[in-house]
mmCIF file of the N, C-alpha and C atoms, coordinates in Angstrom:
data_MODEL
# 
_entry.id   MODEL 
# 
loop_
_atom_site.group_PDB 
_atom_site.id 
_atom_site.type_symbol 
_atom_site.label_atom_id 
_atom_site.label_alt_id 
_atom_site.label_comp_id 
_atom_site.label_asym_id 
_atom_site.label_entity_id 
_atom_site.label_seq_id 
_atom_site.pdbx_PDB_ins_code 
_atom_site.Cartn_x 
_atom_site.Cartn_y 
_atom_site.Cartn_z 
_atom_site.occupancy 
_atom_site.B_iso_or_equiv 
_atom_site.pdbx_formal_charge 
_atom_site.auth_seq_id 
_atom_site.auth_comp_id 
_atom_site.auth_asym_id 
_atom_site.auth_atom_id 
_atom_site.pdbx_PDB_model_num 
ATOM 1   N N  . MET A 1 1  ? 90.489  92.183  77.199  1.00 0.00 ? 1  MET A N  1 
ATOM 2   C CA . MET A 1 1  ? 89.689  91.169  77.855  1.00 0.00 ? 1  MET A CA 1 
ATOM 3   C C  . MET A 1 1  ? 90.297  90.760  79.195  1.00 0.00 ? 1  MET A C  1 
ATOM 4   N N  . ASP A 1 2  ? 91.641  90.824  79.289  1.00 0.00 ? 2  ASP A N  1 
ATOM 5   C CA . ASP A 1 2  ? 92.297  90.444  80.536  1.00 0.00 ? 2  ASP A CA 1 
ATOM 6   C C  . ASP A 1 2  ? 91.911  91.368  81.681  1.00 0.00 ? 2  ASP A C  1 
ATOM 7   N N  . ILE A 1 3  ? 91.816  92.665  81.407  1.00 0.00 ? 3  ILE A N  1 
ATOM 8   C CA . ILE A 1 3  ? 91.455  93.604  82.466  1.00 0.00 ? 3  ILE A CA 1 
ATOM 9   C C  . ILE A 1 3  ? 90.012  93.385  82.896  1.00 0.00 ? 3  ILE A C  1 
ATOM 10  N N  . LEU A 1 4  ? 89.122  93.118  81.957  1.00 0.00 ? 4  LEU A N  1 
ATOM 11  C CA . LEU A 1 4  ? 87.719  92.850  82.308  1.00 0.00 ? 4  LEU A CA 1 
ATOM 12  C C  . LEU A 1 4  ? 87.628  91.598  83.182  1.00 0.00 ? 4  LEU A C  1 
ATOM 13  N N  . TRP A 1 5  ? 88.367  90.578  82.838  1.00 0.00 ? 5  TRP A N  1 
ATOM 14  C CA . TRP A 1 5  ? 88.371  89.346  83.627  1.00 0.00 ? 5  TRP A CA 1 
ATOM 15  C C  . TRP A 1 5  ? 88.917  89.613  85.032  1.00 0.00 ? 5  TRP A C  1 
ATOM 16  N N  . THR A 1 6  ? 89.979  90.425  85.137  1.00 0.00 ? 6  THR A N  1 
ATOM 17  C CA . THR A 1 6  ? 90.540  90.774  86.436  1.00 0.00 ? 6  THR A CA 1 
ATOM 18  C C  . THR A 1 6  ? 89.529  91.550  87.274  1.00 0.00 ? 6  THR A C  1 
ATOM 19  N N  . LEU A 1 7  ? 88.760  92.433  86.654  1.00 0.00 ? 7  LEU A N  1 
ATOM 20  C CA . LEU A 1 7  ? 87.732  93.189  87.369  1.00 0.00 ? 7  LEU A CA 1 
ATOM 21  C C  . LEU A 1 7  ? 86.636  92.272  87.915  1.00 0.00 ? 7  LEU A C  1 
ATOM 22  N N  . ILE A 1 8  ? 86.199  91.332  87.108  1.00 0.00 ? 8  ILE A N  1 
ATOM 23  C CA . ILE A 1 8  ? 85.144  90.411  87.548  1.00 0.00 ? 8  ILE A CA 1 
ATOM 24  C C  . ILE A 1 8  ? 85.650  89.508  88.668  1.00 0.00 ? 8  ILE A C  1 
ATOM 25  N N  . ILE A 1 9  ? 86.820  88.934  88.468  1.00 0.00 ? 9  ILE A N  1 
ATOM 26  C CA . ILE A 1 9  ? 87.412  88.077  89.496  1.00 0.00 ? 9  ILE A CA 1 
ATOM 27  C C  . ILE A 1 9  ? 87.680  88.883  90.764  1.00 0.00 ? 9  ILE A C  1 
ATOM 28  N N  . GLY A 1 10 ? 88.135  90.117  90.611  1.00 0.00 ? 10 GLY A N  1 
ATOM 29  C CA . GLY A 1 10 ? 88.409  90.972  91.758  1.00 0.00 ? 10 GLY A CA 1 
ATOM 30  C C  . GLY A 1 10 ? 87.168  91.270  92.571  1.00 0.00 ? 10 GLY A C  1 
ATOM 31  N N  . PHE A 1 11 ? 86.059  91.497  91.903  1.00 0.00 ? 11 PHE A N  1 
ATOM 32  C CA . PHE A 1 11 ? 84.809  91.752  92.611  1.00 0.00 ? 11 PHE A CA 1 
ATOM 33  C C  . PHE A 1 11 ? 84.412  90.552  93.461  1.00 0.00 ? 11 PHE A C  1 
ATOM 34  N N  . VAL A 1 12 ? 84.446  89.385  92.873  1.00 0.00 ? 12 VAL A N  1 
ATOM 35  C CA . VAL A 1 12 ? 84.092  88.162  93.599  1.00 0.00 ? 12 VAL A CA 1 
ATOM 36  C C  . VAL A 1 12 ? 85.089  87.913  94.728  1.00 0.00 ? 12 VAL A C  1 
ATOM 37  N N  . ALA A 1 13 ? 86.364  88.166  94.466  1.00 0.00 ? 13 ALA A N  1 
ATOM 38  C CA . ALA A 1 13 ? 87.390  87.969  95.489  1.00 0.00 ? 13 ALA A CA 1 
ATOM 39  C C  . ALA A 1 13 ? 87.183  88.910  96.670  1.00 0.00 ? 13 ALA A C  1 
ATOM 40  N N  . GLY A 1 14 ? 86.764  90.136  96.415  1.00 0.00 ? 14 GLY A N  1 
ATOM 41  C CA . GLY A 1 14 ? 86.500  91.080  97.497  1.00 0.00 ? 14 GLY A CA 1 
ATOM 42  C C  . GLY A 1 14 ? 85.381  90.607  98.401  1.00 0.00 ? 14 GLY A C  1 
ATOM 43  N N  . LEU A 1 15 ? 84.336  90.065  97.798  1.00 0.00 ? 15 LEU A N  1 
ATOM 44  C CA . LEU A 1 15 ? 83.226  89.534  98.591  1.00 0.00 ? 15 LEU A CA 1 
ATOM 45  C C  . LEU A 1 15 ? 83.674  88.353  99.450  1.00 0.00 ? 15 LEU A C  1 
ATOM 46  N N  . ILE A 1 16 ? 84.437  87.451  98.849  1.00 0.00 ? 16 ILE A N  1 
ATOM 47  C CA . ILE A 1 16 ? 84.909  86.273  99.583  1.00 0.00 ? 16 ILE A CA 1 
ATOM 48  C C  . ILE A 1 16 ? 85.850  86.697  100.713 1.00 0.00 ? 16 ILE A C  1 
ATOM 49  N N  . ALA A 1 17 ? 86.758  87.637  100.434 1.00 0.00 ? 17 ALA A N  1 
ATOM 50  C CA . ALA A 1 17 ? 87.725  88.072  101.448 1.00 0.00 ? 17 ALA A CA 1 
ATOM 51  C C  . ALA A 1 17 ? 87.035  88.727  102.637 1.00 0.00 ? 17 ALA A C  1 
ATOM 52  N N  . LYS A 1 18 ? 85.961  89.490  102.395 1.00 0.00 ? 18 LYS A N  1 
ATOM 53  C CA . LYS A 1 18 ? 85.255  90.114  103.509 1.00 0.00 ? 18 LYS A CA 1 
ATOM 54  C C  . LYS A 1 18 ? 84.600  89.084  104.407 1.00 0.00 ? 18 LYS A C  1 
ATOM 55  N N  . PHE A 1 19 ? 84.172  87.957  103.841 1.00 0.00 ? 19 PHE A N  1 
ATOM 56  C CA . PHE A 1 19 ? 83.580  86.901  104.659 1.00 0.00 ? 19 PHE A CA 1 
ATOM 57  C C  . PHE A 1 19 ? 84.641  86.100  105.400 1.00 0.00 ? 19 PHE A C  1 
ATOM 58  N N  . ILE A 1 20 ? 85.841  85.981  104.822 1.00 0.00 ? 20 ILE A N  1 
ATOM 59  C CA . ILE A 1 20 ? 86.909  85.226  105.456 1.00 0.00 ? 20 ILE A CA 1 
ATOM 60  C C  . ILE A 1 20 ? 87.543  86.022  106.592 1.00 0.00 ? 20 ILE A C  1 
ATOM 61  N N  . VAL A 1 21 ? 87.748  87.316  106.395 1.00 0.00 ? 21 VAL A N  1 
ATOM 62  C CA . VAL A 1 21 ? 88.416  88.170  107.378 1.00 0.00 ? 21 VAL A CA 1 
ATOM 63  C C  . VAL A 1 21 ? 87.425  89.207  107.901 1.00 0.00 ? 21 VAL A C  1 
ATOM 64  N N  . PRO A 1 22 ? 86.597  88.809  108.859 1.00 0.00 ? 22 PRO A N  1 
ATOM 65  C CA . PRO A 1 22 ? 85.672  89.796  109.416 1.00 0.00 ? 22 PRO A CA 1 
ATOM 66  C C  . PRO A 1 22 ? 86.422  90.722  110.362 1.00 0.00 ? 22 PRO A C  1 
ATOM 67  N N  . GLY A 1 23 ? 85.886  91.887  110.533 1.00 0.00 ? 23 GLY A N  1 
ATOM 68  C CA . GLY A 1 23 ? 86.527  92.825  111.442 1.00 0.00 ? 23 GLY A CA 1 
ATOM 69  C C  . GLY A 1 23 ? 85.709  94.083  111.604 1.00 0.00 ? 23 GLY A C  1 
ATOM 70  N N  . ARG A 1 24 ? 85.975  94.769  112.691 1.00 0.00 ? 24 ARG A N  1 
ATOM 71  C CA . ARG A 1 24 ? 85.233  95.985  112.983 1.00 0.00 ? 24 ARG A CA 1 
ATOM 72  C C  . ARG A 1 24 ? 85.696  97.133  112.099 1.00 0.00 ? 24 ARG A C  1 
ATOM 73  N N  . ASN A 1 25 ? 86.976  97.175  111.754 1.00 0.00 ? 25 ASN A N  1 
ATOM 74  C CA . ASN A 1 25 ? 87.523  98.289  110.984 1.00 0.00 ? 25 ASN A CA 1 
ATOM 75  C C  . ASN A 1 25 ? 87.653  97.986  109.496 1.00 0.00 ? 25 ASN A C  1 
ATOM 76  N N  . GLU A 1 26 ? 86.948  96.996  109.016 1.00 0.00 ? 26 GLU A N  1 
ATOM 77  C CA . GLU A 1 26 ? 87.058  96.675  107.603 1.00 0.00 ? 26 GLU A CA 1 
ATOM 78  C C  . GLU A 1 26 ? 86.251  97.676  106.778 1.00 0.00 ? 26 GLU A C  1 
ATOM 79  N N  . PRO A 1 27 ? 86.660  97.881  105.522 1.00 0.00 ? 27 PRO A N  1 
ATOM 80  C CA . PRO A 1 27 ? 85.883  98.777  104.674 1.00 0.00 ? 27 PRO A CA 1 
ATOM 81  C C  . PRO A 1 27 ? 84.497  98.188  104.437 1.00 0.00 ? 27 PRO A C  1 
ATOM 82  N N  . SER A 1 28 ? 83.517  99.047  104.434 1.00 0.00 ? 28 SER A N  1 
ATOM 83  C CA . SER A 1 28 ? 82.156  98.539  104.257 1.00 0.00 ? 28 SER A CA 1 
ATOM 84  C C  . SER A 1 28 ? 81.543  99.173  103.014 1.00 0.00 ? 28 SER A C  1 
ATOM 85  N N  . GLY A 1 29 ? 80.518  98.566  102.548 1.00 0.00 ? 29 GLY A N  1 
ATOM 86  C CA . GLY A 1 29 ? 79.825  99.079  101.380 1.00 0.00 ? 29 GLY A CA 1 
ATOM 87  C C  . GLY A 1 29 ? 80.205  98.341  100.126 1.00 0.00 ? 29 GLY A C  1 
ATOM 88  N N  . PHE A 1 30 ? 79.306  98.395  99.182  1.00 0.00 ? 30 PHE A N  1 
ATOM 89  C CA . PHE A 1 30 ? 79.474  97.690  97.920  1.00 0.00 ? 30 PHE A CA 1 
ATOM 90  C C  . PHE A 1 30 ? 80.679  98.208  97.144  1.00 0.00 ? 30 PHE A C  1 
ATOM 91  N N  . SER A 1 31 ? 80.830  99.521  97.061  1.00 0.00 ? 31 SER A N  1 
ATOM 92  C CA . SER A 1 31 ? 81.902  100.078 96.239  1.00 0.00 ? 31 SER A CA 1 
ATOM 93  C C  . SER A 1 31 ? 83.279  99.796  96.837  1.00 0.00 ? 31 SER A C  1 
ATOM 94  N N  . LEU A 1 32 ? 83.413  99.920  98.162  1.00 0.00 ? 32 LEU A N  1 
ATOM 95  C CA . LEU A 1 32 ? 84.715  99.636  98.776  1.00 0.00 ? 32 LEU A CA 1 
ATOM 96  C C  . LEU A 1 32 ? 85.070  98.156  98.701  1.00 0.00 ? 32 LEU A C  1 
ATOM 97  N N  . THR A 1 33 ? 84.076  97.289  98.817  1.00 0.00 ? 33 THR A N  1 
ATOM 98  C CA . THR A 1 33 ? 84.319  95.853  98.664  1.00 0.00 ? 33 THR A CA 1 
ATOM 99  C C  . THR A 1 33 ? 84.795  95.546  97.251  1.00 0.00 ? 33 THR A C  1 
ATOM 100 N N  . THR A 1 34 ? 84.166  96.177  96.277  1.00 0.00 ? 34 THR A N  1 
ATOM 101 C CA . THR A 1 34 ? 84.557  95.979  94.884  1.00 0.00 ? 34 THR A CA 1 
ATOM 102 C C  . THR A 1 34 ? 85.977  96.476  94.645  1.00 0.00 ? 34 THR A C  1 
ATOM 103 N N  . VAL A 1 35 ? 86.281  97.666  95.132  1.00 0.00 ? 35 VAL A N  1 
ATOM 104 C CA . VAL A 1 35 ? 87.623  98.228  94.957  1.00 0.00 ? 35 VAL A CA 1 
ATOM 105 C C  . VAL A 1 35 ? 88.667  97.358  95.649  1.00 0.00 ? 35 VAL A C  1 
ATOM 106 N N  . LEU A 1 36 ? 88.355  96.893  96.848  1.00 0.00 ? 36 LEU A N  1 
ATOM 107 C CA . LEU A 1 36 ? 89.268  96.025  97.585  1.00 0.00 ? 36 LEU A CA 1 
ATOM 108 C C  . LEU A 1 36 ? 89.596  94.766  96.783  1.00 0.00 ? 36 LEU A C  1 
ATOM 109 N N  . GLY A 1 37 ? 88.587  94.130  96.259  1.00 0.00 ? 37 GLY A N  1 
ATOM 110 C CA . GLY A 1 37 ? 88.807  92.908  95.484  1.00 0.00 ? 37 GLY A CA 1 
ATOM 111 C C  . GLY A 1 37 ? 89.565  93.154  94.195  1.00 0.00 ? 37 GLY A C  1 
ATOM 112 N N  . ILE A 1 38 ? 89.245  94.246  93.515  1.00 0.00 ? 38 ILE A N  1 
ATOM 113 C CA . ILE A 1 38 ? 89.922  94.555  92.255  1.00 0.00 ? 38 ILE A CA 1 
ATOM 114 C C  . ILE A 1 38 ? 91.390  94.876  92.506  1.00 0.00 ? 38 ILE A C  1 
ATOM 115 N N  . VAL A 1 39 ? 91.658  95.685  93.511  1.00 0.00 ? 39 VAL A N  1 
ATOM 116 C CA . VAL A 1 39 ? 93.054  95.996  93.842  1.00 0.00 ? 39 VAL A CA 1 
ATOM 117 C C  . VAL A 1 39 ? 93.771  94.728  94.296  1.00 0.00 ? 39 VAL A C  1 
ATOM 118 N N  . GLY A 1 40 ? 93.087  93.887  95.059  1.00 0.00 ? 40 GLY A N  1 
ATOM 119 C CA . GLY A 1 40 ? 93.675  92.614  95.468  1.00 0.00 ? 40 GLY A CA 1 
ATOM 120 C C  . GLY A 1 40 ? 94.019  91.730  94.280  1.00 0.00 ? 40 GLY A C  1 
ATOM 121 N N  . ALA A 1 41 ? 93.159  91.728  93.279  1.00 0.00 ? 41 ALA A N  1 
ATOM 122 C CA . ALA A 1 41 ? 93.434  90.939  92.075  1.00 0.00 ? 41 ALA A CA 1 
ATOM 123 C C  . ALA A 1 41 ? 94.646  91.485  91.332  1.00 0.00 ? 41 ALA A C  1 
ATOM 124 N N  . PHE A 1 42 ? 94.756  92.805  91.241  1.00 0.00 ? 42 PHE A N  1 
ATOM 125 C CA . PHE A 1 42 ? 95.916  93.387  90.579  1.00 0.00 ? 42 PHE A CA 1 
ATOM 126 C C  . PHE A 1 42 ? 97.192  93.153  91.384  1.00 0.00 ? 42 PHE A C  1 
ATOM 127 N N  . VAL A 1 43 ? 97.101  93.236  92.720  1.00 0.00 ? 43 VAL A N  1 
ATOM 128 C CA . VAL A 1 43 ? 98.261  92.954  93.572  1.00 0.00 ? 43 VAL A CA 1 
ATOM 129 C C  . VAL A 1 43 ? 98.703  91.500  93.389  1.00 0.00 ? 43 VAL A C  1 
ATOM 130 N N  . ALA A 1 44 ? 97.748  90.581  93.390  1.00 0.00 ? 44 ALA A N  1 
ATOM 131 C CA . ALA A 1 44 ? 98.080  89.164  93.217  1.00 0.00 ? 44 ALA A CA 1 
ATOM 132 C C  . ALA A 1 44 ? 98.689  88.910  91.842  1.00 0.00 ? 44 ALA A C  1 
ATOM 133 N N  . THR A 1 45 ? 98.170  89.578  90.816  1.00 0.00 ? 45 THR A N  1 
ATOM 134 C CA . THR A 1 45 ? 98.723  89.414  89.474  1.00 0.00 ? 45 THR A CA 1 
ATOM 135 C C  . THR A 1 45 ? 100.152 89.928  89.414  1.00 0.00 ? 45 THR A C  1 
ATOM 136 N N  . TYR A 1 46 ? 100.385 91.121  89.977  1.00 0.00 ? 46 TYR A N  1 
ATOM 137 C CA . TYR A 1 46 ? 101.724 91.701  89.965  1.00 0.00 ? 46 TYR A CA 1 
ATOM 138 C C  . TYR A 1 46 ? 102.713 90.840  90.750  1.00 0.00 ? 46 TYR A C  1 
ATOM 139 N N  . LEU A 1 47 ? 102.334 90.439  91.967  1.00 0.00 ? 47 LEU A N  1 
ATOM 140 C CA . LEU A 1 47 ? 103.232 89.617  92.777  1.00 0.00 ? 47 LEU A CA 1 
ATOM 141 C C  . LEU A 1 47 ? 103.480 88.259  92.122  1.00 0.00 ? 47 LEU A C  1 
ATOM 142 N N  . GLY A 1 48 ? 102.445 87.678  91.554  1.00 0.00 ? 48 GLY A N  1 
ATOM 143 C CA . GLY A 1 48 ? 102.602 86.392  90.885  1.00 0.00 ? 48 GLY A CA 1 
ATOM 144 C C  . GLY A 1 48 ? 103.538 86.465  89.694  1.00 0.00 ? 48 GLY A C  1 
ATOM 145 N N  . GLN A 1 49 ? 103.448 87.552  88.924  1.00 0.00 ? 49 GLN A N  1 
ATOM 146 C CA . GLN A 1 49 ? 104.359 87.728  87.794  1.00 0.00 ? 49 GLN A CA 1 
ATOM 147 C C  . GLN A 1 49 ? 105.771 88.003  88.275  1.00 0.00 ? 49 GLN A C  1 
ATOM 148 N N  . ALA A 1 50 ? 105.914 88.777  89.363  1.00 0.00 ? 50 ALA A N  1 
ATOM 149 C CA . ALA A 1 50 ? 107.241 89.090  89.890  1.00 0.00 ? 50 ALA A CA 1 
ATOM 150 C C  . ALA A 1 50 ? 107.926 87.843  90.460  1.00 0.00 ? 50 ALA A C  1 
ATOM 151 N N  . LEU A 1 51 ? 107.144 86.948  91.047  1.00 0.00 ? 51 LEU A N  1 
ATOM 152 C CA . LEU A 1 51 ? 107.700 85.729  91.632  1.00 0.00 ? 51 LEU A CA 1 
ATOM 153 C C  . LEU A 1 51 ? 107.807 84.581  90.632  1.00 0.00 ? 51 LEU A C  1 
ATOM 154 N N  . GLY A 1 52 ? 107.317 84.797  89.420  1.00 0.00 ? 52 GLY A N  1 
ATOM 155 C CA . GLY A 1 52 ? 107.416 83.786  88.385  1.00 0.00 ? 52 GLY A CA 1 
ATOM 156 C C  . GLY A 1 52 ? 106.295 82.759  88.393  1.00 0.00 ? 52 GLY A C  1 
ATOM 157 N N  . TRP A 1 53 ? 105.238 83.017  89.144  1.00 0.00 ? 53 TRP A N  1 
ATOM 158 C CA . TRP A 1 53 ? 104.113 82.085  89.182  1.00 0.00 ? 53 TRP A CA 1 
ATOM 159 C C  . TRP A 1 53 ? 103.222 82.232  87.955  1.00 0.00 ? 53 TRP A C  1 
ATOM 160 N N  . TYR A 1 54 ? 103.176 83.439  87.402  1.00 0.00 ? 54 TYR A N  1 
ATOM 161 C CA . TYR A 1 54 ? 102.377 83.711  86.205  1.00 0.00 ? 54 TYR A CA 1 
ATOM 162 C C  . TYR A 1 54 ? 103.294 84.271  85.130  1.00 0.00 ? 54 TYR A C  1 
ATOM 163 N N  . ARG A 1 55 ? 102.953 83.989  83.874  1.00 0.00 ? 55 ARG A N  1 
ATOM 164 C CA . ARG A 1 55 ? 103.689 84.558  82.754  1.00 0.00 ? 55 ARG A CA 1 
ATOM 165 C C  . ARG A 1 55 ? 103.262 86.006  82.568  1.00 0.00 ? 55 ARG A C  1 
ATOM 166 N N  . ALA A 1 56 ? 104.041 86.749  81.810  1.00 0.00 ? 56 ALA A N  1 
ATOM 167 C CA . ALA A 1 56 ? 103.690 88.137  81.506  1.00 0.00 ? 56 ALA A CA 1 
ATOM 168 C C  . ALA A 1 56 ? 102.364 88.160  80.752  1.00 0.00 ? 56 ALA A C  1 
ATOM 169 N N  . GLY A 1 57 ? 101.457 88.992  81.178  1.00 0.00 ? 57 GLY A N  1 
ATOM 170 C CA . GLY A 1 57 ? 100.143 89.087  80.555  1.00 0.00 ? 57 GLY A CA 1 
ATOM 171 C C  . GLY A 1 57 ? 99.119  88.119  81.122  1.00 0.00 ? 57 GLY A C  1 
ATOM 172 N N  . GLU A 1 58 ? 99.539  87.218  81.993  1.00 0.00 ? 58 GLU A N  1 
ATOM 173 C CA . GLU A 1 58 ? 98.626  86.251  82.593  1.00 0.00 ? 58 GLU A CA 1 
ATOM 174 C C  . GLU A 1 58 ? 98.125  86.807  83.920  1.00 0.00 ? 58 GLU A C  1 
ATOM 175 N N  . ALA A 1 59 ? 96.822  86.784  84.120  1.00 0.00 ? 59 ALA A N  1 
ATOM 176 C CA . ALA A 1 59 ? 96.226  87.333  85.339  1.00 0.00 ? 59 ALA A CA 1 
ATOM 177 C C  . ALA A 1 59 ? 96.110  86.255  86.411  1.00 0.00 ? 59 ALA A C  1 
ATOM 178 N N  . ALA A 1 60 ? 96.016  86.714  87.644  1.00 0.00 ? 60 ALA A N  1 
ATOM 179 C CA . ALA A 1 60 ? 95.820  85.790  88.757  1.00 0.00 ? 60 ALA A CA 1 
ATOM 180 C C  . ALA A 1 60 ? 94.424  85.196  88.692  1.00 0.00 ? 60 ALA A C  1 
ATOM 181 N N  . GLY A 1 61 ? 94.282  84.002  89.178  1.00 0.00 ? 61 GLY A N  1 
ATOM 182 C CA . GLY A 1 61 ? 92.973  83.367  89.245  1.00 0.00 ? 61 GLY A CA 1 
ATOM 183 C C  . GLY A 1 61 ? 92.219  83.813  90.482  1.00 0.00 ? 61 GLY A C  1 
ATOM 184 N N  . LEU A 1 62 ? 91.104  83.172  90.718  1.00 0.00 ? 62 LEU A N  1 
ATOM 185 C CA . LEU A 1 62 ? 90.250  83.549  91.843  1.00 0.00 ? 62 LEU A CA 1 
ATOM 186 C C  . LEU A 1 62 ? 90.976  83.363  93.167  1.00 0.00 ? 62 LEU A C  1 
ATOM 187 N N  . LEU A 1 63 ? 91.676  82.267  93.338  1.00 0.00 ? 63 LEU A N  1 
ATOM 188 C CA . LEU A 1 63 ? 92.382  82.012  94.593  1.00 0.00 ? 63 LEU A CA 1 
ATOM 189 C C  . LEU A 1 63 ? 93.454  83.069  94.848  1.00 0.00 ? 63 LEU A C  1 
ATOM 190 N N  . GLY A 1 64 ? 94.220  83.408  93.840  1.00 0.00 ? 64 GLY A N  1 
ATOM 191 C CA . GLY A 1 64 ? 95.242  84.441  93.992  1.00 0.00 ? 64 GLY A CA 1 
ATOM 192 C C  . GLY A 1 64 ? 94.640  85.792  94.308  1.00 0.00 ? 64 GLY A C  1 
ATOM 193 N N  . ALA A 1 65 ? 93.520  86.111  93.671  1.00 0.00 ? 65 ALA A N  1 
ATOM 194 C CA . ALA A 1 65 ? 92.852  87.388  93.928  1.00 0.00 ? 65 ALA A CA 1 
ATOM 195 C C  . ALA A 1 65 ? 92.293  87.440  95.344  1.00 0.00 ? 65 ALA A C  1 
ATOM 196 N N  . VAL A 1 66 ? 91.764  86.332  95.835  1.00 0.00 ? 66 VAL A N  1 
ATOM 197 C CA . VAL A 1 66 ? 91.257  86.289  97.209  1.00 0.00 ? 66 VAL A CA 1 
ATOM 198 C C  . VAL A 1 66 ? 92.413  86.496  98.185  1.00 0.00 ? 66 VAL A C  1 
ATOM 199 N N  . VAL A 1 67 ? 93.544  85.854  97.940  1.00 0.00 ? 67 VAL A N  1 
ATOM 200 C CA . VAL A 1 67 ? 94.707  86.031  98.802  1.00 0.00 ? 67 VAL A CA 1 
ATOM 201 C C  . VAL A 1 67 ? 95.172  87.486  98.776  1.00 0.00 ? 67 VAL A C  1 
ATOM 202 N N  . GLY A 1 68 ? 95.206  88.095  97.596  1.00 0.00 ? 68 GLY A N  1 
ATOM 203 C CA . GLY A 1 68 ? 95.581  89.505  97.491  1.00 0.00 ? 68 GLY A CA 1 
ATOM 204 C C  . GLY A 1 68 ? 94.618  90.403  98.247  1.00 0.00 ? 68 GLY A C  1 
ATOM 205 N N  . ALA A 1 69 ? 93.319  90.130  98.154  1.00 0.00 ? 69 ALA A N  1 
ATOM 206 C CA . ALA A 1 69 ? 92.323  90.927  98.870  1.00 0.00 ? 69 ALA A CA 1 
ATOM 207 C C  . ALA A 1 69 ? 92.439  90.724  100.376 1.00 0.00 ? 69 ALA A C  1 
ATOM 208 N N  . ILE A 1 70 ? 92.741  89.506  100.815 1.00 0.00 ? 70 ILE A N  1 
ATOM 209 C CA . ILE A 1 70 ? 92.924  89.250  102.246 1.00 0.00 ? 70 ILE A CA 1 
ATOM 210 C C  . ILE A 1 70 ? 94.142  90.014  102.761 1.00 0.00 ? 70 ILE A C  1 
ATOM 211 N N  . ILE A 1 71 ? 95.214  90.025  101.990 1.00 0.00 ? 71 ILE A N  1 
ATOM 212 C CA . ILE A 1 71 ? 96.398  90.782  102.382 1.00 0.00 ? 71 ILE A CA 1 
ATOM 213 C C  . ILE A 1 71 ? 96.047  92.256  102.546 1.00 0.00 ? 71 ILE A C  1 
ATOM 214 N N  . LEU A 1 72 ? 95.284  92.802  101.608 1.00 0.00 ? 72 LEU A N  1 
ATOM 215 C CA . LEU A 1 72 ? 94.878  94.203  101.709 1.00 0.00 ? 72 LEU A CA 1 
ATOM 216 C C  . LEU A 1 72 ? 93.958  94.448  102.901 1.00 0.00 ? 72 LEU A C  1 
ATOM 217 N N  . LEU A 1 73 ? 93.075  93.507  103.202 1.00 0.00 ? 73 LEU A N  1 
ATOM 218 C CA . LEU A 1 73 ? 92.203  93.653  104.373 1.00 0.00 ? 73 LEU A CA 1 
ATOM 219 C C  . LEU A 1 73 ? 93.008  93.666  105.672 1.00 0.00 ? 73 LEU A C  1 
ATOM 220 N N  . VAL A 1 74 ? 94.001  92.815  105.767 1.00 0.00 ? 74 VAL A N  1 
ATOM 221 C CA . VAL A 1 74 ? 94.834  92.775  106.964 1.00 0.00 ? 74 VAL A CA 1 
ATOM 222 C C  . VAL A 1 74 ? 95.611  94.086  107.100 1.00 0.00 ? 74 VAL A C  1 
ATOM 223 N N  . ILE A 1 75 ? 96.159  94.588  106.006 1.00 0.00 ? 75 ILE A N  1 
ATOM 224 C CA . ILE A 1 75 ? 96.865  95.866  106.035 1.00 0.00 ? 75 ILE A CA 1 
ATOM 225 C C  . ILE A 1 75 ? 95.907  96.985  106.432 1.00 0.00 ? 75 ILE A C  1 
ATOM 226 N N  . TRP A 1 76 ? 94.696  96.965  105.882 1.00 0.00 ? 76 TRP A N  1 
ATOM 227 C CA . TRP A 1 76 ? 93.680  97.964  106.229 1.00 0.00 ? 76 TRP A CA 1 
ATOM 228 C C  . TRP A 1 76 ? 93.373  97.904  107.728 1.00 0.00 ? 76 TRP A C  1 
ATOM 229 N N  . GLY A 1 77 ? 93.255  96.706  108.274 1.00 0.00 ? 77 GLY A N  1 
ATOM 230 C CA . GLY A 1 77 ? 92.973  96.544  109.691 1.00 0.00 ? 77 GLY A CA 1 
ATOM 231 C C  . GLY A 1 77 ? 94.072  97.104  110.573 1.00 0.00 ? 77 GLY A C  1 
ATOM 232 N N  . PHE A 1 78 ? 95.339  96.879  110.191 1.00 0.00 ? 78 PHE A N  1 
ATOM 233 C CA . PHE A 1 78 ? 96.452  97.427  110.957 1.00 0.00 ? 78 PHE A CA 1 
ATOM 234 C C  . PHE A 1 78 ? 96.512  98.950  110.833 1.00 0.00 ? 78 PHE A C  1 
ATOM 235 N N  . ALA A 1 79 ? 96.229  99.461  109.643 1.00 0.00 ? 79 ALA A N  1 
ATOM 236 C CA . ALA A 1 79 ? 96.309  100.902 109.407 1.00 0.00 ? 79 ALA A CA 1 
ATOM 237 C C  . ALA A 1 79 ? 95.212  101.657 110.141 1.00 0.00 ? 79 ALA A C  1 
ATOM 238 N N  . THR A 1 80 ? 94.050  101.046 110.319 1.00 0.00 ? 80 THR A N  1 
ATOM 239 C CA . THR A 1 80 ? 92.934  101.745 110.945 1.00 0.00 ? 80 THR A CA 1 
ATOM 240 C C  . THR A 1 80 ? 92.700  101.285 112.375 1.00 0.00 ? 80 THR A C  1 
ATOM 241 N N  . ARG A 1 81 ? 93.630  100.546 112.946 1.00 0.00 ? 81 ARG A N  1 
ATOM 242 C CA . ARG A 1 81 ? 93.482  100.088 114.332 1.00 0.00 ? 81 ARG A CA 1 
ATOM 243 C C  . ARG A 1 81 ? 93.438  101.296 115.266 1.00 0.00 ? 81 ARG A C  1 
ATOM 244 N N  . GLY A 1 82 ? 92.498  101.306 116.160 1.00 0.00 ? 82 GLY A N  1 
ATOM 245 C CA . GLY A 1 82 ? 92.362  102.397 117.102 1.00 0.00 ? 82 GLY A CA 1 
ATOM 246 C C  . GLY A 1 82 ? 91.456  103.507 116.620 1.00 0.00 ? 82 GLY A C  1 
ATOM 247 N N  . ARG A 1 83 ? 91.129  103.505 115.345 1.00 0.00 ? 83 ARG A N  1 
ATOM 248 C CA . ARG A 1 83 ? 90.204  104.492 114.790 1.00 0.00 ? 83 ARG A CA 1 
ATOM 249 C C  . ARG A 1 83 ? 88.856  103.840 114.584 1.00 0.00 ? 83 ARG A C  1 
ATOM 250 N N  . SER A 1 84 ? 87.827  104.575 114.803 1.00 0.00 ? 84 SER A N  1 
ATOM 251 C CA . SER A 1 84 ? 86.502  104.042 114.488 1.00 0.00 ? 84 SER A CA 1 
ATOM 252 C C  . SER A 1 84 ? 86.103  104.553 113.125 1.00 0.00 ? 84 SER A C  1 
ATOM 253 N N  . VAL A 1 85 ? 85.808  103.618 112.233 1.00 0.00 ? 85 VAL A N  1 
ATOM 254 C CA . VAL A 1 85 ? 85.496  103.969 110.844 1.00 0.00 ? 85 VAL A CA 1 
ATOM 255 C C  . VAL A 1 85 ? 84.023  104.056 110.656 1.00 0.00 ? 85 VAL A C  1 
# 
């Protein structure tokens, strides 16, 4: 159930992050937005557990997932700077 919850939260977080961090080189499309949010949720969960913010087995909430997705969007923007996607 934890993974399903992370997937749902990740999807919503991806949508929110795309609206917060607009950009020309951002990933576009429904599937990439979903993947971005889900990976962001997993990144936030991993970092939160590593830093002691979450217990083992506890997933990041919506705010943490949005922050993780924003971090990934910024990295994506730096990685694709100068390229037209």
